[in-house]
MIVOMAR-852581 format. One record per atom (N, C-alpha, C): residue number from 1; chain; atom name; x, y, z. Coordinates in steps of 0.2 Angstrom, whole numbers, plus 5000, padded with zeros to 4 digits. Example, Ala and Ser with C-alpha at 12.3 -4.5 7.8 and 13.67 -1.06 7.14 Angstrom:
# MIVOMAR-852581
n chain atom xx yy zz
1 A N 5066 4972 5039
1 A CA 5062 4978 5039
1 A C 5066 4984 5039
2 A N 5064 4989 5035
2 A CA 5068 4995 5036
2 A C 5064 5000 5039
***
This chain:
# MIVOMAR-852581
n chain atom xx yy zz
1 A N 5831 4513 4279
1 A CA 5825 4508 4277
1 A C 5821 4511 4271
2 A N 5820 4517 4270
2 A CA 5818 4519 4263
2 A C 5821 4517 4257
3 A N 5828 4518 4257
3 A CA 5832 4515 4251
3 A C 5831 4508 4250
4 A N 5830 4504 4255
4 A CA 5829 4496 4254
4 A C 5822 4496 4251
5 A N 5817 4499 4253
5 A CA 5810 4498 4251
5 A C 5811 4500 4243
6 A N 5814 4506 4242
6 A CA 5815 4509 4235
6 A C 5817 4503 4230
7 A N 5823 4500 4233
7 A CA 5827 4495 4230
7 A C 5822 4489 4227
8 A N 5818 4486 4233
8 A CA 5814 4481 4231
8 A C 5808 4483 4226
9 A N 5806 4489 4226
9 A CA 5801 4491 4222
9 A C 5803 4491 4215
10 A N 5810 4494 4214
10 A CA 5813 4493 4207
10 A C 5814 4486 4204
11 A N 5816 4482 4209
11 A CA 5816 4475 4207
11 A C 5810 4472 4205
12 A N 5805 4473 4209
12 A CA 5798 4471 4207
12 A C 5795 4473 4200
13 A N 5796 4480 4200
13 A CA 5794 4483 4193
13 A C 5798 4480 4187
14 A N 5804 4479 4187
14 A CA 5808 4476 4182
14 A C 5806 4469 4180
15 A N 5805 4465 4186
15 A CA 5802 4458 4185
15 A C 5795 4457 4181
16 A N 5791 4462 4183
16 A CA 5785 4463 4179
16 A C 5785 4464 4172
17 A N 5791 4469 4171
17 A CA 5791 4471 4163
17 A C 5795 4465 4159
18 A N 5799 4462 4162
18 A CA 5802 4456 4159
18 A C 5798 4451 4158
19 A N 5793 4449 4163
19 A CA 5788 4445 4162
19 A C 5782 4445 4156
20 A N 5781 4453 4156
20 A CA 5776 4455 4151
20 A C 5780 4454 4144
21 A N 5787 4456 4144
21 A CA 5790 4455 4137
21 A C 5791 4448 4135
22 A N 5792 4444 4140
22 A CA 5793 4436 4138
22 A C 5786 4434 4135
23 A N 5780 4436 4138
23 A CA 5774 4433 4136
23 A C 5772 4437 4129
24 A N 5774 4442 4128
24 A CA 5773 4445 4121
24 A C 5777 4442 4115
25 A N 5783 4441 4117
25 A CA 5788 4437 4112
25 A C 5785 4430 4111
26 A N 5782 4427 4116
26 A CA 5779 4420 4115
26 A C 5773 4420 4111
27 A N 5769 4425 4112
27 A CA 5763 4425 4108
27 A C 5764 4428 4101
28 A N 5770 4431 4099
28 A CA 5772 4432 4092
28 A C 5774 4426 4089
29 A N 5778 4422 4093
29 A CA 5781 4416 4090
29 A C 5775 4411 4088
30 A N 5770 4411 4092
30 A CA 5764 4406 4091
30 A C 5760 4408 4085
31 A N 5759 4415 4085
31 A CA 5756 4417 4079
31 A C 5759 4416 4073
32 A N 5766 4417 4072
32 A CA 5770 4416 4066
32 A C 5770 4409 4065
33 A N 5770 4405 4070
33 A CA 5770 4398 4068
33 A C 5764 4396 4064
34 A N 5758 4398 4068
34 A CA 5751 4396 4065
34 A C 5750 4399 4058
35 A N 5753 4405 4057
35 A CA 5752 4408 4050
35 A C 5756 4404 4045
36 A N 5762 4401 4047
36 A CA 5766 4398 4043
36 A C 5763 4391 4040
37 A N 5759 4388 4046
37 A CA 5756 4381 4044
37 A C 5750 4383 4040
38 A N 5746 4388 4041
38 A CA 5741 4390 4037
38 A C 5743 4391 4030
39 A N 5748 4395 4029
39 A CA 5751 4396 4022
39 A C 5753 4390 4019
40 A N 5755 4385 4022
40 A CA 5757 4379 4020
40 A C 5751 4375 4017
41 A N 5746 4375 4021
41 A CA 5740 4371 4019
41 A C 5737 4375 4013
42 A N 5737 4381 4013
42 A CA 5734 4385 4008
42 A C 5738 4384 4001
43 A N 5745 4383 4001
43 A CA 5749 4382 3995
43 A C 5747 4375 3992
44 A N 5745 4371 3997
44 A CA 5744 4363 3994
44 A C 5737 4362 3992
45 A N 5732 4367 3993
45 A CA 5726 4366 3992
45 A C 5724 4366 3984
46 A N 5719 4363 3982
46 A CA 5718 4363 3975
46 A C 5714 4369 3973
47 A N 5717 4375 3973
47 A CA 5713 4381 3973
47 A C 5712 4383 3965
48 A N 5706 4386 3965
48 A CA 5704 4390 3958
48 A C 5705 4397 3961
49 A N 5709 4401 3958
49 A CA 5711 4407 3961
49 A C 5707 4413 3957
50 A N 5702 4411 3953
50 A CA 5698 4415 3949
50 A C 5695 4421 3954
51 A N 5694 4419 3960
51 A CA 5690 4424 3965
51 A C 5695 4428 3969
52 A N 5701 4426 3968
52 A CA 5706 4430 3973
52 A C 5708 4437 3970
53 A N 5708 4441 3975
53 A CA 5711 4448 3974
53 A C 5715 4450 3980
54 A N 5718 4456 3979
54 A CA 5722 4459 3984
54 A C 5718 4461 3990
55 A N 5711 4462 3989
55 A CA 5706 4464 3995
55 A C 5704 4457 3998
56 A N 5702 4458 4004
56 A CA 5698 4452 4007
56 A C 5694 4449 4003
57 A N 5693 4442 4003
57 A CA 5689 4438 3999
57 A C 5682 4441 4000
58 A N 5679 4442 3994
58 A CA 5672 4444 3994
58 A C 5667 4439 3997
59 A N 5662 4441 4000
59 A CA 5656 4437 4002
59 A C 5651 4436 3997
60 A N 5651 4431 3994
60 A CA 5646 4430 3988
60 A C 5639 4429 3991
61 A N 5634 4433 3989
61 A CA 5627 4433 3991
61 A C 5624 4426 3988
62 A N 5620 4423 3991
62 A CA 5617 4417 3989
62 A C 5613 4418 3982
63 A N 5610 4424 3982
63 A CA 5606 4425 3976
63 A C 5610 4426 3969
64 A N 5617 4427 3970
64 A CA 5621 4428 3964
64 A C 5624 4421 3962
65 A N 5623 4416 3965
65 A CA 5626 4410 3964
65 A C 5623 4407 3958
66 A N 5627 4404 3954
66 A CA 5624 4400 3948
66 A C 5620 4394 3950
67 A N 5615 4394 3948
67 A CA 5610 4388 3948
67 A C 5608 4385 3941
68 A N 5611 4379 3940
68 A CA 5610 4376 3933
68 A C 5602 4374 3932
69 A N 5601 4374 3926
69 A CA 5594 4372 3924
69 A C 5594 4366 3921
70 A N 5600 4363 3920
70 A CA 5600 4356 3918
70 A C 5597 4351 3922
71 A N 5593 4347 3918
71 A CA 5589 4342 3922
71 A C 5593 4335 3923
72 A N 5596 4334 3928
72 A CA 5600 4328 3930
72 A C 5595 4322 3931
73 A N 5595 4317 3928
73 A CA 5592 4310 3930
73 A C 5595 4306 3935
74 A N 5601 4306 3935
74 A CA 5605 4302 3939
74 A C 5609 4296 3935
75 A N 5607 4296 3929
75 A CA 5610 4290 3924
75 A C 5616 4293 3920
76 A N 5617 4300 3921
76 A CA 5623 4303 3917
76 A C 5630 4300 3919
77 A N 5634 4299 3914
77 A CA 5642 4298 3915
77 A C 5645 4303 3910
78 A N 5651 4303 3911
78 A CA 5655 4308 3907
78 A C 5661 4304 3904
79 A N 5664 4306 3898
79 A CA 5669 4304 3895
79 A C 5675 4310 3894
80 A N 5680 4309 3897
80 A CA 5685 4315 3896
80 A C 5690 4312 3891
81 A N 5691 4315 3884
81 A CA 5695 4313 3880
81 A C 5701 4317 3881
82 A N 5707 4315 3883
82 A CA 5713 4319 3884
82 A C 5718 4318 3878
83 A N 5723 4321 3878
83 A CA 5729 4320 3874
83 A C 5733 4314 3876
84 A N 5731 4311 3882
84 A CA 5734 4306 3885
84 A C 5730 4299 3884
85 A N 5723 4300 3883
85 A CA 5719 4295 3883
85 A C 5712 4297 3886
86 A N 5708 4291 3887
86 A CA 5701 4292 3888
86 A C 5700 4291 3897
87 A N 5696 4295 3899
87 A CA 5695 4295 3906
87 A C 5687 4294 3906
88 A N 5684 4290 3910
88 A CA 5677 4289 3911
88 A C 5675 4291 3919
89 A N 5669 4294 3920
89 A CA 5668 4297 3926
89 A C 5660 4295 3928
90 A N 5659 4294 3934
90 A CA 5652 4293 3937
90 A C 5651 4300 3941
91 A N 5645 4301 3941
91 A CA 5643 4307 3946
91 A C 5639 4306 3952
92 A N 5639 4310 3956
92 A CA 5636 4309 3963
92 A C 5630 4315 3963
93 A N 5625 4314 3959
93 A CA 5620 4319 3959
93 A C 5616 4320 3966
94 A N 5616 4315 3970
94 A CA 5612 4315 3976
94 A C 5616 4319 3982
95 A N 5622 4319 3981
95 A CA 5627 4323 3985
95 A C 5629 4330 3983
96 A N 5628 4331 3977
96 A CA 5630 4338 3974
96 A C 5626 4340 3968
97 A N 5620 4340 3968
97 A CA 5616 4340 3963
97 A C 5617 4347 3958
98 A N 5618 4352 3961
98 A CA 5620 4358 3956
98 A C 5626 4358 3954
99 A N 5631 4356 3958
99 A CA 5638 4355 3955
99 A C 5638 4350 3948
100 A N 5635 4345 3949
100 A CA 5634 4340 3944
100 A C 5631 4343 3938
101 A N 5626 4346 3939
101 A CA 5621 4349 3934
101 A C 5626 4355 3931
102 A N 5629 4358 3934
102 A CA 5633 4364 3932
102 A C 5640 4362 3927
103 A N 5642 4356 3930
103 A CA 5648 4353 3926
103 A C 5645 4350 3919
104 A N 5639 4347 3919
104 A CA 5636 4344 3913
104 A C 5634 4350 3909
105 A N 5632 4356 3911
105 A CA 5630 4361 3907
105 A C 5636 4364 3903
106 A N 5642 4365 3907
106 A CA 5648 4367 3904
106 A C 5651 4362 3898
107 A N 5650 4355 3900
107 A CA 5653 4351 3895
107 A C 5649 4351 3889
108 A N 5642 4350 3890
108 A CA 5637 4351 3884
108 A C 5638 4356 3880
109 A N 5640 4362 3883
109 A CA 5641 4368 3878
109 A C 5648 4368 3875
110 A N 5652 4363 3877
110 A CA 5659 4363 3873
110 A C 5665 4368 3877
111 A N 5663 4370 3884
111 A CA 5667 4374 3886
111 A C 5673 4371 3888
112 A N 5674 4365 3890
112 A CA 5680 4362 3892
112 A C 5685 4360 3886
113 A N 5682 4359 3880
113 A CA 5686 4357 3874
113 A C 5691 4361 3872
114 A N 5697 4359 3872
114 A CA 5704 4362 3871
114 A C 5707 4365 3877
115 A N 5704 4364 3883
115 A CA 5707 4367 3889
115 A C 5714 4362 3890
116 A N 5718 4365 3895
116 A CA 5724 4361 3897
116 A C 5724 4360 3905
117 A N 5727 4354 3906
117 A CA 5728 4353 3914
117 A C 5734 4358 3915
118 A N 5732 4363 3920
118 A CA 5737 4368 3922
118 A C 5741 4366 3928
119 A N 5739 4362 3932
119 A CA 5742 4360 3939
119 A C 5742 4352 3940
120 A N 5748 4350 3940
120 A CA 5748 4342 3942
120 A C 5754 4342 3947
121 A N 5751 4339 3953
121 A CA 5756 4338 3959
121 A C 5756 4330 3960
122 A N 5761 4327 3960
122 A CA 5762 4320 3960
122 A C 5759 4318 3968
123 A N 5755 4313 3968
123 A CA 5752 4310 3974
123 A C 5747 4315 3977
124 A N 5745 4320 3973
124 A CA 5740 4325 3976
124 A C 5734 4325 3971
125 A N 5735 4330 3966
125 A CA 5729 4331 3961
125 A C 5732 4333 3954
126 A N 5727 4331 3949
126 A CA 5729 4334 3942
126 A C 5722 4339 3942
127 A N 5723 4345 3940
127 A CA 5718 4350 3940
127 A C 5718 4353 3934
128 A N 5712 4355 3930
128 A CA 5711 4358 3924
128 A C 5704 4362 3924
129 A N 5702 4365 3919
129 A CA 5696 4368 3918
129 A C 5696 4375 3917
130 A N 5702 4378 3917
130 A CA 5703 4385 3917
130 A C 5703 4387 3909
131 A N 5698 4391 3907
131 A CA 5697 4393 3900
131 A C 5704 4398 3898
132 A N 5708 4400 3902
132 A CA 5713 4404 3900
132 A C 5719 4400 3897
133 A N 5719 4394 3898
133 A CA 5723 4389 3897
133 A C 5723 4387 3889
134 A N 5717 4389 3886
134 A CA 5716 4387 3879
134 A C 5721 4389 3875
135 A N 5723 4395 3875
135 A CA 5727 4398 3870
135 A C 5735 4399 3873
136 A N 5736 4395 3879
136 A CA 5743 4395 3882
136 A C 5747 4390 3880
137 A N 5754 4390 3879
137 A CA 5758 4385 3877
137 A C 5760 4382 3884
138 A N 5762 4375 3884
138 A CA 5764 4372 3890
138 A C 5770 4376 3893
139 A N 5774 4379 3890
139 A CA 5780 4383 3893
139 A C 5777 4389 3897
140 A N 5771 4392 3894
140 A CA 5768 4398 3897
140 A C 5765 4395 3903
141 A N 5762 4390 3903
141 A CA 5758 4388 3909
141 A C 5763 4386 3915
142 A N 5768 4382 3912
142 A CA 5773 4380 3918
142 A C 5777 4387 3920
143 A N 5777 4392 3917
143 A CA 5781 4398 3918
143 A C 5776 4402 3922
144 A N 5770 4400 3923
144 A CA 5765 4405 3927
144 A C 5763 4411 3923
145 A N 5764 4411 3916
145 A CA 5763 4416 3911
145 A C 5756 4416 3909
146 A N 5752 4421 3909
146 A CA 5745 4422 3905
146 A C 5740 4420 3911
147 A N 5741 4419 3917
147 A CA 5736 4419 3922
147 A C 5733 4412 3923
148 A N 5737 4406 3921
148 A CA 5734 4400 3921
148 A C 5732 4398 3929
149 A N 5726 4396 3930
149 A CA 5724 4395 3936
149 A C 5720 4400 3939
150 A N 5719 4405 3936
150 A CA 5714 4411 3938
150 A C 5707 4412 3934
151 A N 5706 4408 3929
151 A CA 5700 4408 3925
151 A C 5694 4404 3927
152 A N 5689 4407 3925
152 A CA 5682 4403 3926
152 A C 5677 4405 3921
153 A N 5671 4402 3922
153 A CA 5666 4403 3917
153 A C 5662 4409 3917
154 A N 5664 4414 3922
154 A CA 5660 4420 3923
154 A C 5655 4420 3928
155 A N 5655 4414 3932
155 A CA 5650 4414 3938
155 A C 5653 4409 3943
156 A N 5650 4409 3949
156 A CA 5652 4404 3954
156 A C 5646 4401 3957
157 A N 5647 4396 3961
157 A CA 5642 4392 3963
157 A C 5643 4390 3970
158 A N 5637 4389 3973
158 A CA 5637 4388 3981
158 A C 5640 4381 3982
159 A N 5644 4381 3987
159 A CA 5647 4374 3989
159 A C 5642 4369 3990
160 A N 5643 4363 3989
160 A CA 5639 4357 3992
160 A C 5643 4352 3995
161 A N 5646 4354 4000
161 A CA 5651 4350 4004
161 A C 5647 4343 4006
162 A N 5650 4338 4007
162 A CA 5645 4332 4008
162 A C 5651 4327 4011
163 A N 5648 4320 4012
163 A CA 5652 4316 4016
163 A C 5656 4311 4012
164 A N 5656 4312 4005
164 A CA 5661 4308 4000
164 A C 5668 4310 4003
165 A N 5672 4305 4002
165 A CA 5679 4305 4004
165 A C 5683 4307 3998
166 A N 5689 4310 3999
166 A CA 5694 4311 3994
166 A C 5698 4304 3993
167 A N 5696 4300 3988
167 A CA 5700 4294 3987
167 A C 5704 4295 3980
168 A N 5707 4290 3979
168 A CA 5711 4290 3972
168 A C 5706 4290 3966
169 A N 5706 4294 3962
169 A CA 5701 4295 3957
169 A C 5695 4299 3959
170 A N 5695 4302 3965
170 A CA 5689 4307 3966
170 A C 5689 4313 3962
171 A N 5683 4315 3959
171 A CA 5683 4321 3956
171 A C 5679 4327 3960
172 A N 5682 4333 3961
172 A CA 5679 4337 3965
172 A C 5681 4344 3962
173 A N 5677 4349 3964
173 A CA 5678 4356 3962
173 A C 5684 4360 3966
174 A N 5688 4363 3962
174 A CA 5693 4368 3965
174 A C 5690 4374 3967
175 A N 5693 4378 3971
175 A CA 5689 4385 3973
175 A C 5695 4390 3975
176 A N 5692 4396 3976
176 A CA 5697 4401 3979
176 A C 5695 4400 3987
177 A N 5698 4405 3991
177 A CA 5697 4405 3998
177 A C 5690 4406 4000
178 A N 5686 4408 3997
178 A CA 5679 4409 3998
178 A C 5676 4402 3997
179 A N 5672 4398 4001
179 A CA 5670 4392 4000
179 A C 5665 4391 3994
180 A N 5662 4398 3992
180 A CA 5657 4397 3987
180 A C 5659 4401 3981
181 A N 5665 4399 3979
181 A CA 5669 4402 3973
181 A C 5671 4398 3967
182 A N 5669 4391 3968
182 A CA 5670 4386 3963
182 A C 5666 4388 3957
183 A N 5669 4387 3951
183 A CA 5666 4389 3944
183 A C 5667 4383 3939
184 A N 5673 4383 3936
184 A CA 5673 4377 3931
184 A C 5680 4373 3932
185 A N 5684 4375 3936
185 A CA 5690 4371 3937
185 A C 5688 4365 3942
186 A N 5691 4359 3940
186 A CA 5690 4353 3944
186 A C 5697 4350 3945
187 A N 5697 4345 3949
187 A CA 5703 4341 3950
187 A C 5701 4334 3952
188 A N 5706 4329 3950
188 A CA 5705 4323 3951
188 A C 5711 4320 3956
189 A N 5710 4317 3961
189 A CA 5714 4314 3966
189 A C 5719 4309 3963
190 A N 5725 4310 3964
190 A CA 5730 4305 3962
190 A C 5732 4300 3968
191 A N 5729 4301 3973
191 A CA 5730 4297 3980
191 A C 5724 4300 3984
192 A N 5723 4296 3989
192 A CA 5718 4298 3994
192 A C 5721 4305 3998
193 A N 5716 4309 3999
193 A CA 5718 4316 4002
193 A C 5713 4317 4007
194 A N 5713 4314 4013
194 A CA 5708 4315 4018
194 A C 5708 4321 4021
195 A N 5714 4325 4021
195 A CA 5714 4332 4024
195 A C 5709 4337 4020
196 A N 5707 4335 4014
196 A CA 5702 4339 4010
196 A C 5695 4338 4011
197 A N 5694 4332 4014
197 A CA 5687 4330 4016
197 A C 5683 4335 4019
198 A N 5677 4337 4016
198 A CA 5672 4342 4019
198 A C 5674 4348 4018
199 A N 5680 4350 4014
199 A CA 5681 4357 4012
199 A C 5681 4359 4005
200 A N 5679 4353 4001
200 A CA 5679 4355 3994
200 A C 5673 4350 3991
201 A N 5669 4352 3986
201 A CA 5664 4348 3984
201 A C 5666 4342 3980
202 A N 5664 4336 3982
202 A CA 5666 4330 3979
202 A C 5660 4328 3975
203 A N 5660 4327 3968
203 A CA 5654 4326 3964
203 A C 5655 4321 3959
204 A N 5660 4317 3960
204 A CA 5661 4311 3955
204 A C 5667 4307 3956
205 A N 5668 4302 3952
205 A CA 5673 4297 3953
205 A C 5675 4294 3946
206 A N 5682 4293 3946
206 A CA 5684 4290 3940
206 A C 5682 4282 3940
207 A N 5679 4280 3934
207 A CA 5677 4273 3934
207 A C 5682 4269 3929
208 A N 5685 4272 3924
208 A CA 5689 4270 3919
208 A C 5694 4274 3918
209 A N 5701 4272 3916
209 A CA 5706 4277 3914
209 A C 5710 4280 3919
210 A N 5710 4277 3925
210 A CA 5714 4280 3930
210 A C 5722 4279 3928
211 A N 5724 4275 3924
211 A CA 5731 4275 3922
211 A C 5732 4281 3917
212 A N 5727 4284 3914
212 A CA 5727 4290 3910
212 A C 5728 4295 3915
213 A N 5724 4296 3920
213 A CA 5724 4301 3924
213 A C 5731 4302 3928
214 A N 5734 4296 3929
214 A CA 5741 4295 3933
214 A C 5746 4298 3928
215 A N 5745 4298 3921
215 A CA 5750 4300 3916
215 A C 5749 4307 3914
216 A N 5745 4310 3917
216 A CA 5743 4317 3914
216 A C 5750 4321 3917
217 A N 5751 4327 3913
217 A CA 5756 4331 3915
217 A C 5754 4338 3913
218 A N 5757 4343 3916
218 A CA 5755 4350 3915
218 A C 5755 4351 3907
219 A N 5749 4354 3905
219 A CA 5750 4356 3898
219 A C 5746 4350 3893
220 A N 5745 4345 3896
220 A CA 5741 4340 3893
220 A C 5734 4343 3891
221 A N 5730 4341 3885
221 A CA 5724 4344 3883
221 A C 5718 4340 3885
222 A N 5713 4344 3887
222 A CA 5706 4341 3887
222 A C 5703 4342 3880
223 A N 5703 4336 3876
223 A CA 5701 4337 3869
223 A C 5693 4338 3870
224 A N 5690 4334 3874
224 A CA 5682 4335 3874
224 A C 5680 4331 3881
225 A N 5675 4334 3882
225 A CA 5670 4330 3888
225 A C 5663 4330 3885
226 A N 5662 4323 3885
226 A CA 5656 4321 3882
226 A C 5651 4318 3888
227 A N 5645 4320 3888
227 A CA 5640 4317 3893
227 A C 5636 4312 3890
228 A N 5636 4306 3893
228 A CA 5632 4300 3890
228 A C 5625 4300 3895
229 A N 5619 4300 3892
229 A CA 5613 4299 3896
229 A C 5609 4293 3894
***
């Protein structure tokens, strides 16, 4: 009788061990799948990597955020003169007041003049506004040389997420993983991007020259951004 009981006990213990092992493997597979999906979304996002480091993303204190002193009346528009043609923009100051003011501040200072579009993904976005691209060639930007996509104005600003949708021609701020890390890099949607809604600060819309936006390629130049009041 004792040997039979011992045998049953051994079988029971082995069954428990196998069940636990199976659950562990299942958990690992689920984690790996989730991480892969997260990485894929991260790769497709219109990121400004100027705040990225090998360390965990820094938590920016609210008092360190840039607050523009530009007075926005709500009548301002912008004209982007590119090497491909002219793009006109309207702003959403009621939805993203500091973002609009900060963009106008940079444009008025001539910050954007001579910068290049460093990222263009068909049916997704055209992205520019990185000061590091000013002295880079098209070949360097395309080859990932010189840090294109990692530059900024030397400050960040607090996110102003709002209910505006990412539609064709939407103007919004790129950012790093931290939501309050936008600086000077902006993007224009080449098609509706509902997956980005509520995650990036939408602050304007193309009103004229969408054909120019669609023709933009990596390395095309922002010759100037002029604010009309």
